[in-house]
TORKOL-4160 file (C-alpha; in steps of 0.2 Angstrom, whole numbers, padded with zeros to 4 digits, m for minus):
409
<pt num="1" X="0621" Y="0096" Z="m0061"/>
<pt num="2" X="0614" Y="0083" Z="m0072"/>
<pt num="3" X="0603" Y="0076" Z="m0057"/>
<pt num="4" X="0598" Y="0093" Z="m0053"/>
<pt num="5" X="0591" Y="0096" Z="m0071"/>
<pt num="6" X="0582" Y="0078" Z="m0071"/>
<pt num="7" X="0574" Y="0083" Z="m0054"/>
<pt num="8" X="0567" Y="0099" Z="m0062"/>
<pt num="9" X="0561" Y="0092" Z="m0078"/>
<pt num="10" X="0551" Y="0078" Z="m0066"/>
<pt num="11" X="0543" Y="0093" Z="m0059"/>
<pt num="12" X="0536" Y="0098" Z="m0077"/>
<pt num="13" X="0518" Y="0090" Z="m0080"/>
<pt num="14" X="0519" Y="0077" Z="m0093"/>
<pt num="15" X="0507" Y="0086" Z="m0104"/>
<pt num="16" X="0518" Y="0103" Z="m0105"/>
<pt num="17" X="0532" Y="0089" Z="m0109"/>
<pt num="18" X="0523" Y="0081" Z="m0123"/>
<pt num="19" X="0518" Y="0098" Z="m0130"/>
<pt num="20" X="0537" Y="0102" Z="m0129"/>
<pt num="21" X="0540" Y="0087" Z="m0139"/>
<pt num="22" X="0530" Y="0090" Z="m0153"/>
<pt num="23" X="0535" Y="0109" Z="m0155"/>
<pt num="24" X="0553" Y="0105" Z="m0155"/>
<pt num="25" X="0550" Y="0090" Z="m0167"/>
<pt num="26" X="0539" Y="0100" Z="m0179"/>
<pt num="27" X="0554" Y="0114" Z="m0179"/>
<pt num="28" X="0567" Y="0100" Z="m0182"/>
<pt num="29" X="0557" Y="0092" Z="m0197"/>
<pt num="30" X="0551" Y="0108" Z="m0203"/>
<pt num="31" X="0568" Y="0116" Z="m0204"/>
<pt num="32" X="0578" Y="0103" Z="m0206"/>
<pt num="33" X="0569" Y="0089" Z="m0218"/>
<pt num="34" X="0583" Y="0081" Z="m0224"/>
<pt num="35" X="0589" Y="0077" Z="m0205"/>
<pt num="36" X="0572" Y="0072" Z="m0200"/>
<pt num="37" X="0574" Y="0054" Z="m0204"/>
<pt num="38" X="0586" Y="0052" Z="m0189"/>
<pt num="39" X="0572" Y="0056" Z="m0176"/>
<pt num="40" X="0562" Y="0043" Z="m0186"/>
<pt num="41" X="0568" Y="0029" Z="m0174"/>
<pt num="42" X="0562" Y="0038" Z="m0158"/>
<pt num="43" X="0544" Y="0037" Z="m0163"/>
<pt num="44" X="0545" Y="0020" Z="m0172"/>
<pt num="45" X="0551" Y="0014" Z="m0155"/>
<pt num="46" X="0538" Y="0023" Z="m0145"/>
<pt num="47" X="0524" Y="0016" Z="m0155"/>
<pt num="48" X="0531" Y="m0002" Z="m0154"/>
<pt num="49" X="0531" Y="0000" Z="m0136"/>
<pt num="50" X="0512" Y="0005" Z="m0136"/>
<pt num="51" X="0508" Y="m0010" Z="m0147"/>
<pt num="52" X="0517" Y="m0021" Z="m0135"/>
<pt num="53" X="0507" Y="m0016" Z="m0122"/>
<pt num="54" X="0490" Y="m0016" Z="m0130"/>
<pt num="55" X="0485" Y="m0035" Z="m0129"/>
<pt num="56" X="0491" Y="m0039" Z="m0112"/>
<pt num="57" X="0484" Y="m0023" Z="m0103"/>
<pt num="58" X="0467" Y="m0025" Z="m0111"/>
<pt num="59" X="0466" Y="m0045" Z="m0107"/>
<pt num="60" X="0471" Y="m0043" Z="m0089"/>
<pt num="61" X="0461" Y="m0027" Z="m0086"/>
<pt num="62" X="0445" Y="m0034" Z="m0091"/>
<pt num="63" X="0448" Y="m0052" Z="m0081"/>
<pt num="64" X="0452" Y="m0042" Z="m0066"/>
<pt num="65" X="0437" Y="m0029" Z="m0067"/>
<pt num="66" X="0425" Y="m0045" Z="m0069"/>
<pt num="67" X="0435" Y="m0054" Z="m0054"/>
<pt num="68" X="0430" Y="m0039" Z="m0043"/>
<pt num="69" X="0414" Y="m0046" Z="m0042"/>
<pt num="70" X="0419" Y="m0057" Z="m0029"/>
<pt num="71" X="0406" Y="m0070" Z="m0030"/>
<pt num="72" X="0394" Y="m0078" Z="m0043"/>
<pt num="73" X="0381" Y="m0072" Z="m0031"/>
<pt num="74" X="0385" Y="m0053" Z="m0032"/>
<pt num="75" X="0389" Y="m0054" Z="m0050"/>
<pt num="76" X="0371" Y="m0063" Z="m0053"/>
<pt num="77" X="0362" Y="m0050" Z="m0043"/>
<pt num="78" X="0369" Y="m0033" Z="m0039"/>
<pt num="79" X="0383" Y="m0037" Z="m0051"/>
<pt num="80" X="0370" Y="m0041" Z="m0065"/>
<pt num="81" X="0361" Y="m0025" Z="m0063"/>
<pt num="82" X="0378" Y="m0016" Z="m0063"/>
<pt num="83" X="0386" Y="m0023" Z="m0079"/>
<pt num="84" X="0367" Y="m0021" Z="m0087"/>
<pt num="85" X="0369" Y="m0001" Z="m0082"/>
<pt num="86" X="0388" Y="m0001" Z="m0088"/>
<pt num="87" X="0386" Y="m0009" Z="m0104"/>
<pt num="88" X="0370" Y="0001" Z="m0107"/>
<pt num="89" X="0376" Y="0018" Z="m0104"/>
<pt num="90" X="0394" Y="0012" Z="m0113"/>
<pt num="91" X="0385" Y="0008" Z="m0128"/>
<pt num="92" X="0375" Y="0024" Z="m0130"/>
<pt num="93" X="0391" Y="0034" Z="m0126"/>
<pt num="94" X="0399" Y="0027" Z="m0141"/>
<pt num="95" X="0384" Y="0029" Z="m0152"/>
<pt num="96" X="0383" Y="0048" Z="m0148"/>
<pt num="97" X="0402" Y="0048" Z="m0152"/>
<pt num="98" X="0398" Y="0040" Z="m0169"/>
<pt num="99" X="0384" Y="0050" Z="m0175"/>
<pt num="100" X="0391" Y="0064" Z="m0170"/>
<pt num="101" X="0408" Y="0063" Z="m0181"/>
<pt num="102" X="0398" Y="0057" Z="m0194"/>
<pt num="103" X="0389" Y="0074" Z="m0194"/>
<pt num="104" X="0403" Y="0086" Z="m0190"/>
<pt num="105" X="0416" Y="0076" Z="m0199"/>
<pt num="106" X="0431" Y="0083" Z="m0190"/>
<pt num="107" X="0444" Y="0072" Z="m0202"/>
<pt num="108" X="0437" Y="0078" Z="m0220"/>
<pt num="109" X="0450" Y="0088" Z="m0228"/>
<pt num="110" X="0465" Y="0083" Z="m0215"/>
<pt num="111" X="0480" Y="0076" Z="m0222"/>
<pt num="112" X="0491" Y="0070" Z="m0208"/>
<pt num="113" X="0490" Y="0052" Z="m0204"/>
<pt num="114" X="0504" Y="0043" Z="m0216"/>
<pt num="115" X="0498" Y="0030" Z="m0230"/>
<pt num="116" X="0482" Y="0024" Z="m0232"/>
<pt num="117" X="0479" Y="0006" Z="m0228"/>
<pt num="118" X="0478" Y="m0008" Z="m0244"/>
<pt num="119" X="0465" Y="m0017" Z="m0235"/>
<pt num="120" X="0452" Y="m0013" Z="m0223"/>
<pt num="121" X="0442" Y="m0025" Z="m0211"/>
<pt num="122" X="0432" Y="m0039" Z="m0219"/>
<pt num="123" X="0413" Y="m0038" Z="m0215"/>
<pt num="124" X="0415" Y="m0056" Z="m0208"/>
<pt num="125" X="0427" Y="m0052" Z="m0195"/>
<pt num="126" X="0413" Y="m0047" Z="m0183"/>
<pt num="127" X="0404" Y="m0062" Z="m0182"/>
<pt num="128" X="0421" Y="m0072" Z="m0178"/>
<pt num="129" X="0420" Y="m0067" Z="m0160"/>
<pt num="130" X="0424" Y="m0085" Z="m0154"/>
<pt num="131" X="0442" Y="m0092" Z="m0157"/>
<pt num="132" X="0446" Y="m0108" Z="m0162"/>
<pt num="133" X="0463" Y="m0107" Z="m0155"/>
<pt num="134" X="0466" Y="m0094" Z="m0142"/>
<pt num="135" X="0485" Y="m0095" Z="m0144"/>
<pt num="136" X="0483" Y="m0089" Z="m0162"/>
<pt num="137" X="0472" Y="m0076" Z="m0157"/>
<pt num="138" X="0485" Y="m0070" Z="m0146"/>
<pt num="139" X="0498" Y="m0071" Z="m0159"/>
<pt num="140" X="0489" Y="m0062" Z="m0174"/>
<pt num="141" X="0482" Y="m0048" Z="m0161"/>
<pt num="142" X="0464" Y="m0052" Z="m0164"/>
<pt num="143" X="0456" Y="m0039" Z="m0154"/>
<pt num="144" X="0438" Y="m0045" Z="m0153"/>
<pt num="145" X="0441" Y="m0063" Z="m0149"/>
<pt num="146" X="0454" Y="m0058" Z="m0136"/>
<pt num="147" X="0442" Y="m0047" Z="m0128"/>
<pt num="148" X="0429" Y="m0061" Z="m0129"/>
<pt num="149" X="0443" Y="m0073" Z="m0121"/>
<pt num="150" X="0444" Y="m0060" Z="m0107"/>
<pt num="151" X="0426" Y="m0060" Z="m0103"/>
<pt num="152" X="0425" Y="m0079" Z="m0103"/>
<pt num="153" X="0440" Y="m0081" Z="m0092"/>
<pt num="154" X="0435" Y="m0067" Z="m0080"/>
<pt num="155" X="0416" Y="m0075" Z="m0077"/>
<pt num="156" X="0425" Y="m0094" Z="m0075"/>
<pt num="157" X="0437" Y="m0087" Z="m0061"/>
<pt num="158" X="0423" Y="m0078" Z="m0053"/>
<pt num="159" X="0412" Y="m0096" Z="m0054"/>
<pt num="160" X="0428" Y="m0104" Z="m0047"/>
<pt num="161" X="0428" Y="m0093" Z="m0032"/>
<pt num="162" X="0439" Y="m0099" Z="m0019"/>
<pt num="163" X="0445" Y="m0113" Z="m0029"/>
<pt num="164" X="0459" Y="m0103" Z="m0038"/>
<pt num="165" X="0464" Y="m0089" Z="m0027"/>
<pt num="166" X="0482" Y="m0089" Z="m0034"/>
<pt num="167" X="0476" Y="m0087" Z="m0052"/>
<pt num="168" X="0465" Y="m0073" Z="m0046"/>
<pt num="169" X="0480" Y="m0066" Z="m0037"/>
<pt num="170" X="0491" Y="m0068" Z="m0052"/>
<pt num="171" X="0479" Y="m0059" Z="m0062"/>
<pt num="172" X="0476" Y="m0045" Z="m0052"/>
<pt num="173" X="0496" Y="m0043" Z="m0050"/>
<pt num="174" X="0498" Y="m0045" Z="m0068"/>
<pt num="175" X="0486" Y="m0030" Z="m0070"/>
<pt num="176" X="0496" Y="m0020" Z="m0057"/>
<pt num="177" X="0513" Y="m0024" Z="m0067"/>
<pt num="178" X="0504" Y="m0019" Z="m0084"/>
<pt num="179" X="0497" Y="m0004" Z="m0078"/>
<pt num="180" X="0514" Y="0001" Z="m0071"/>
<pt num="181" X="0523" Y="m0002" Z="m0087"/>
<pt num="182" X="0510" Y="0007" Z="m0096"/>
<pt num="183" X="0513" Y="0023" Z="m0086"/>
<pt num="184" X="0532" Y="0022" Z="m0089"/>
<pt num="185" X="0530" Y="0021" Z="m0106"/>
<pt num="186" X="0519" Y="0035" Z="m0107"/>
<pt num="187" X="0532" Y="0045" Z="m0099"/>
<pt num="188" X="0542" Y="0043" Z="m0115"/>
<pt num="189" X="0528" Y="0050" Z="m0125"/>
<pt num="190" X="0538" Y="0068" Z="m0126"/>
<pt num="191" X="0552" Y="0059" Z="m0134"/>
<pt num="192" X="0542" Y="0048" Z="m0145"/>
<pt num="193" X="0531" Y="0064" Z="m0150"/>
<pt num="194" X="0547" Y="0073" Z="m0156"/>
<pt num="195" X="0552" Y="0059" Z="m0168"/>
<pt num="196" X="0533" Y="0057" Z="m0174"/>
<pt num="197" X="0532" Y="0076" Z="m0178"/>
<pt num="198" X="0549" Y="0078" Z="m0185"/>
<pt num="199" X="0544" Y="0064" Z="m0198"/>
<pt num="200" X="0527" Y="0072" Z="m0201"/>
<pt num="201" X="0532" Y="0090" Z="m0202"/>
<pt num="202" X="0539" Y="0086" Z="m0218"/>
<pt num="203" X="0523" Y="0085" Z="m0228"/>
<pt num="204" X="0511" Y="0093" Z="m0213"/>
<pt num="205" X="0496" Y="0100" Z="m0219"/>
<pt num="206" X="0490" Y="0115" Z="m0208"/>
<pt num="207" X="0473" Y="0109" Z="m0210"/>
<pt num="208" X="0476" Y="0096" Z="m0198"/>
<pt num="209" X="0477" Y="0108" Z="m0184"/>
<pt num="210" X="0460" Y="0116" Z="m0187"/>
<pt num="211" X="0454" Y="0098" Z="m0190"/>
<pt num="212" X="0460" Y="0094" Z="m0171"/>
<pt num="213" X="0451" Y="0108" Z="m0165"/>
<pt num="214" X="0436" Y="0101" Z="m0174"/>
<pt num="215" X="0440" Y="0084" Z="m0165"/>
<pt num="216" X="0441" Y="0093" Z="m0149"/>
<pt num="217" X="0424" Y="0101" Z="m0151"/>
<pt num="218" X="0418" Y="0084" Z="m0156"/>
<pt num="219" X="0423" Y="0075" Z="m0141"/>
<pt num="220" X="0417" Y="0089" Z="m0128"/>
<pt num="221" X="0400" Y="0089" Z="m0137"/>
<pt num="222" X="0399" Y="0070" Z="m0136"/>
<pt num="223" X="0404" Y="0071" Z="m0116"/>
<pt num="224" X="0392" Y="0086" Z="m0113"/>
<pt num="225" X="0378" Y="0077" Z="m0121"/>
<pt num="226" X="0381" Y="0059" Z="m0112"/>
<pt num="227" X="0384" Y="0069" Z="m0095"/>
<pt num="228" X="0371" Y="0082" Z="m0096"/>
<pt num="229" X="0358" Y="0071" Z="m0105"/>
<pt num="230" X="0361" Y="0053" Z="m0108"/>
<pt num="231" X="0366" Y="0050" Z="m0089"/>
<pt num="232" X="0353" Y="0063" Z="m0082"/>
<pt num="233" X="0337" Y="0054" Z="m0090"/>
<pt num="234" X="0344" Y="0037" Z="m0082"/>
<pt num="235" X="0345" Y="0046" Z="m0066"/>
<pt num="236" X="0329" Y="0055" Z="m0068"/>
<pt num="237" X="0319" Y="0038" Z="m0072"/>
<pt num="238" X="0328" Y="0026" Z="m0060"/>
<pt num="239" X="0332" Y="0036" Z="m0045"/>
<pt num="240" X="0319" Y="0046" Z="m0035"/>
<pt num="241" X="0335" Y="0057" Z="m0027"/>
<pt num="242" X="0333" Y="0076" Z="m0031"/>
<pt num="243" X="0346" Y="0080" Z="m0046"/>
<pt num="244" X="0351" Y="0098" Z="m0041"/>
<pt num="245" X="0355" Y="0090" Z="m0023"/>
<pt num="246" X="0364" Y="0075" Z="m0028"/>
<pt num="247" X="0375" Y="0085" Z="m0041"/>
<pt num="248" X="0380" Y="0097" Z="m0029"/>
<pt num="249" X="0386" Y="0084" Z="m0017"/>
<pt num="250" X="0396" Y="0075" Z="m0031"/>
<pt num="251" X="0405" Y="0090" Z="m0037"/>
<pt num="252" X="0422" Y="0087" Z="m0025"/>
<pt num="253" X="0424" Y="0071" Z="m0033"/>
<pt num="254" X="0421" Y="0078" Z="m0049"/>
<pt num="255" X="0433" Y="0092" Z="m0048"/>
<pt num="256" X="0445" Y="0077" Z="m0041"/>
<pt num="257" X="0442" Y="0068" Z="m0057"/>
<pt num="258" X="0447" Y="0083" Z="m0069"/>
<pt num="259" X="0463" Y="0087" Z="m0060"/>
<pt num="260" X="0468" Y="0070" Z="m0057"/>
<pt num="261" X="0464" Y="0062" Z="m0074"/>
<pt num="262" X="0461" Y="0046" Z="m0065"/>
<pt num="263" X="0446" Y="0036" Z="m0060"/>
<pt num="264" X="0456" Y="0026" Z="m0046"/>
<pt num="265" X="0465" Y="0042" Z="m0038"/>
<pt num="266" X="0447" Y="0048" Z="m0036"/>
<pt num="267" X="0440" Y="0035" Z="m0027"/>
<pt num="268" X="0443" Y="0038" Z="m0010"/>
<pt num="269" X="0434" Y="0056" Z="m0014"/>
<pt num="270" X="0419" Y="0047" Z="m0023"/>
<pt num="271" X="0416" Y="0035" Z="m0009"/>
<pt num="272" X="0416" Y="0050" Z="0004"/>
<pt num="273" X="0403" Y="0059" Z="m0008"/>
<pt num="274" X="0392" Y="0045" Z="m0011"/>
<pt num="275" X="0391" Y="0037" Z="0006"/>
<pt num="276" X="0394" Y="0051" Z="0018"/>
<pt num="277" X="0384" Y="0066" Z="0008"/>
<pt num="278" X="0370" Y="0055" Z="m0001"/>
<pt num="279" X="0369" Y="0041" Z="0013"/>
<pt num="280" X="0370" Y="0027" Z="m0002"/>
<pt num="281" X="0375" Y="0009" Z="0007"/>
<pt num="282" X="0391" Y="0004" Z="0009"/>
<pt num="283" X="0388" Y="m0012" Z="0001"/>
<pt num="284" X="0382" Y="m0003" Z="m0016"/>
<pt num="285" X="0396" Y="0009" Z="m0014"/>
<pt num="286" X="0409" Y="m0003" Z="m0010"/>
<pt num="287" X="0404" Y="m0014" Z="m0027"/>
<pt num="288" X="0400" Y="m0002" Z="m0039"/>
<pt num="289" X="0413" Y="0011" Z="m0037"/>
<pt num="290" X="0430" Y="0001" Z="m0038"/>
<pt num="291" X="0421" Y="m0009" Z="m0053"/>
<pt num="292" X="0417" Y="0006" Z="m0061"/>
<pt num="293" X="0434" Y="0014" Z="m0059"/>
<pt num="294" X="0439" Y="m0002" Z="m0069"/>
<pt num="295" X="0427" Y="m0006" Z="m0081"/>
<pt num="296" X="0414" Y="0010" Z="m0084"/>
<pt num="297" X="0423" Y="0021" Z="m0095"/>
<pt num="298" X="0409" Y="0030" Z="m0105"/>
<pt num="299" X="0420" Y="0046" Z="m0109"/>
<pt num="300" X="0435" Y="0035" Z="m0115"/>
<pt num="301" X="0423" Y="0026" Z="m0126"/>
<pt num="302" X="0417" Y="0041" Z="m0135"/>
<pt num="303" X="0435" Y="0047" Z="m0137"/>
<pt num="304" X="0439" Y="0030" Z="m0144"/>
<pt num="305" X="0425" Y="0030" Z="m0157"/>
<pt num="306" X="0427" Y="0048" Z="m0162"/>
<pt num="307" X="0446" Y="0047" Z="m0164"/>
<pt num="308" X="0445" Y="0031" Z="m0176"/>
<pt num="309" X="0433" Y="0038" Z="m0187"/>
<pt num="310" X="0443" Y="0056" Z="m0186"/>
<pt num="311" X="0459" Y="0046" Z="m0192"/>
<pt num="312" X="0450" Y="0036" Z="m0206"/>
<pt num="313" X="0443" Y="0053" Z="m0213"/>
<pt num="314" X="0459" Y="0060" Z="m0213"/>
<pt num="315" X="0464" Y="0046" Z="m0223"/>
<pt num="316" X="0451" Y="0050" Z="m0235"/>
<pt num="317" X="0442" Y="0033" Z="m0230"/>
<pt num="318" X="0423" Y="0030" Z="m0229"/>
<pt num="319" X="0420" Y="0016" Z="m0215"/>
<pt num="320" X="0406" Y="0004" Z="m0221"/>
<pt num="321" X="0392" Y="0002" Z="m0209"/>
<pt num="322" X="0399" Y="m0015" Z="m0205"/>
<pt num="323" X="0416" Y="m0008" Z="m0201"/>
<pt num="324" X="0408" Y="0005" Z="m0189"/>
<pt num="325" X="0398" Y="m0008" Z="m0181"/>
<pt num="326" X="0414" Y="m0015" Z="m0176"/>
<pt num="327" X="0421" Y="0001" Z="m0171"/>
<pt num="328" X="0406" Y="0002" Z="m0160"/>
<pt num="329" X="0409" Y="m0015" Z="m0151"/>
<pt num="330" X="0427" Y="m0014" Z="m0150"/>
<pt num="331" X="0426" Y="0004" Z="m0142"/>
<pt num="332" X="0414" Y="m0001" Z="m0130"/>
<pt num="333" X="0423" Y="m0016" Z="m0125"/>
<pt num="334" X="0440" Y="m0008" Z="m0126"/>
<pt num="335" X="0434" Y="0005" Z="m0115"/>
<pt num="336" X="0431" Y="m0009" Z="m0102"/>
<pt num="337" X="0451" Y="m0014" Z="m0102"/>
<pt num="338" X="0455" Y="0004" Z="m0102"/>
<pt num="339" X="0466" Y="0007" Z="m0086"/>
<pt num="340" X="0461" Y="0021" Z="m0075"/>
<pt num="341" X="0476" Y="0030" Z="m0076"/>
<pt num="342" X="0480" Y="0046" Z="m0086"/>
<pt num="343" X="0480" Y="0045" Z="m0105"/>
<pt num="344" X="0478" Y="0025" Z="m0104"/>
<pt num="345" X="0463" Y="0028" Z="m0116"/>
<pt num="346" X="0476" Y="0031" Z="m0131"/>
<pt num="347" X="0483" Y="0014" Z="m0127"/>
<pt num="348" X="0465" Y="0005" Z="m0129"/>
<pt num="349" X="0464" Y="0018" Z="m0144"/>
<pt num="350" X="0476" Y="0006" Z="m0153"/>
<pt num="351" X="0464" Y="m0010" Z="m0151"/>
<pt num="352" X="0449" Y="0000" Z="m0159"/>
<pt num="353" X="0462" Y="0006" Z="m0174"/>
<pt num="354" X="0469" Y="m0012" Z="m0177"/>
<pt num="355" X="0451" Y="m0020" Z="m0177"/>
<pt num="356" X="0447" Y="m0010" Z="m0193"/>
<pt num="357" X="0466" Y="m0010" Z="m0199"/>
<pt num="358" X="0470" Y="0008" Z="m0198"/>
<pt num="359" X="0487" Y="0015" Z="m0194"/>
<pt num="360" X="0492" Y="0020" Z="m0176"/>
<pt num="361" X="0502" Y="0034" Z="m0181"/>
<pt num="362" X="0490" Y="0045" Z="m0178"/>
<pt num="363" X="0489" Y="0043" Z="m0160"/>
<pt num="364" X="0506" Y="0051" Z="m0157"/>
<pt num="365" X="0500" Y="0068" Z="m0164"/>
<pt num="366" X="0483" Y="0066" Z="m0154"/>
<pt num="367" X="0494" Y="0063" Z="m0138"/>
<pt num="368" X="0499" Y="0080" Z="m0138"/>
<pt num="369" X="0482" Y="0086" Z="m0136"/>
<pt num="370" X="0476" Y="0074" Z="m0125"/>
<pt num="371" X="0477" Y="0082" Z="m0107"/>
<pt num="372" X="0461" Y="0093" Z="m0108"/>
<pt num="373" X="0451" Y="0080" Z="m0117"/>
<pt num="374" X="0457" Y="0067" Z="m0104"/>
<pt num="375" X="0453" Y="0076" Z="m0090"/>
<pt num="376" X="0436" Y="0081" Z="m0097"/>
<pt num="377" X="0432" Y="0062" Z="m0102"/>
<pt num="378" X="0438" Y="0057" Z="m0084"/>
<pt num="379" X="0423" Y="0067" Z="m0076"/>
<pt num="380" X="0410" Y="0057" Z="m0087"/>
<pt num="381" X="0419" Y="0041" Z="m0081"/>
<pt num="382" X="0417" Y="0046" Z="m0064"/>
<pt num="383" X="0401" Y="0055" Z="m0066"/>
<pt num="384" X="0392" Y="0039" Z="m0072"/>
<pt num="385" X="0400" Y="0029" Z="m0058"/>
<pt num="386" X="0391" Y="0039" Z="m0045"/>
<pt num="387" X="0376" Y="0040" Z="m0058"/>
<pt num="388" X="0376" Y="0020" Z="m0057"/>
<pt num="389" X="0376" Y="0020" Z="m0037"/>
<pt num="390" X="0361" Y="0031" Z="m0034"/>
<pt num="391" X="0352" Y="0020" Z="m0048"/>
<pt num="392" X="0359" Y="0003" Z="m0040"/>
<pt num="393" X="0354" Y="0009" Z="m0023"/>
<pt num="394" X="0336" Y="0013" Z="m0028"/>
<pt num="395" X="0334" Y="m0003" Z="m0038"/>
<pt num="396" X="0341" Y="m0014" Z="m0023"/>
<pt num="397" X="0329" Y="m0006" Z="m0012"/>
<pt num="398" X="0315" Y="m0009" Z="m0024"/>
<pt num="399" X="0321" Y="m0028" Z="m0025"/>
<pt num="400" X="0321" Y="m0028" Z="m0005"/>
<pt num="401" X="0303" Y="m0021" Z="m0003"/>
<pt num="402" X="0297" Y="m0034" Z="m0017"/>
<pt num="403" X="0303" Y="m0047" Z="m0008"/>
<pt num="404" X="0296" Y="m0043" Z="0010"/>
<pt num="405" X="0279" Y="m0040" Z="0002"/>
<pt num="406" X="0281" Y="m0059" Z="m0006"/>
<pt num="407" X="0286" Y="m0065" Z="0011"/>
<pt num="408" X="0271" Y="m0057" Z="0021"/>
<pt num="409" X="0259" Y="m0063" Z="0007"/>
């Protein structure tokens, strides 16, 4: 009987279980405030599990993503252009999110996210990217230094090439390990949310719900601007393909991205759309799409930047320009390390919050409303990968024709 009940629960979508946990936790904390403390350990353990996974997951994801370049030649030619495109669109995505959240201010007037931190990030932290002691950086959880080390380590492995196959395989397997562990920790979210909401309900301000609606509108507006304006401008400037035809041919992949909330799960459909329907070469698609599924997370970057400032606004904190610059860089780089699985952006959001010393408890509340936002930002992630294929195919053809002309000359 218990086994049958567990099998029925497994068939229920995770987001529905999370929403159920949130409602039950709220009711428990609201109607039984004196007993709400009993549920607190559930939320505490869940948040500790999230914190435990943040650093190793981001490190191995970034290293593995860079290693997918295959060789230093690819990394310097096609890889160099791909990285330049991904970094440029990623930075513009974060900038869009920061502008919108500063204008709309969805967290203003919301009281939800616990205690205001005694000290925010110091202004000198941004310029302390290069660590003196890598072990101390991991022990202290210095996010920017850890991301910097991951980039250097990944490039080093690419330079070594076939000299360190076992190390590259170990990084890839470690990435799979932490992805699997993270997926299973996220399965505990309904129980963790129950505990967090039970404690929050005792002093919950109903303005939190209107704030979350404004937060969702800010995210969706940022995704729309980036997907329909920024990426379209890139497409029109750097590719000669008809935009209407290209968008129509990419629709199966975009619908798959929306339904699965996973860039990796969408890859087979993306390959079919890009190669068979648009005639983009296997060399370009075979490099750009897998790397993009790992490191190109424009929608996730928008989400992390907006969520970070939303929580700051809810705490009544005005982040200085230097702190927002740190958010800009950390959100850009943390999005590169975001796993291409549902709700993984919430894990790397912890990186951004930690970088400016903001509490992580707000993640639990946002997780309850994350599913539709996750589906929407995955569309932008996948759309950015496919636009990148069209652009890099065009640029590759130009480079090839330039070389031919030089030889003929």
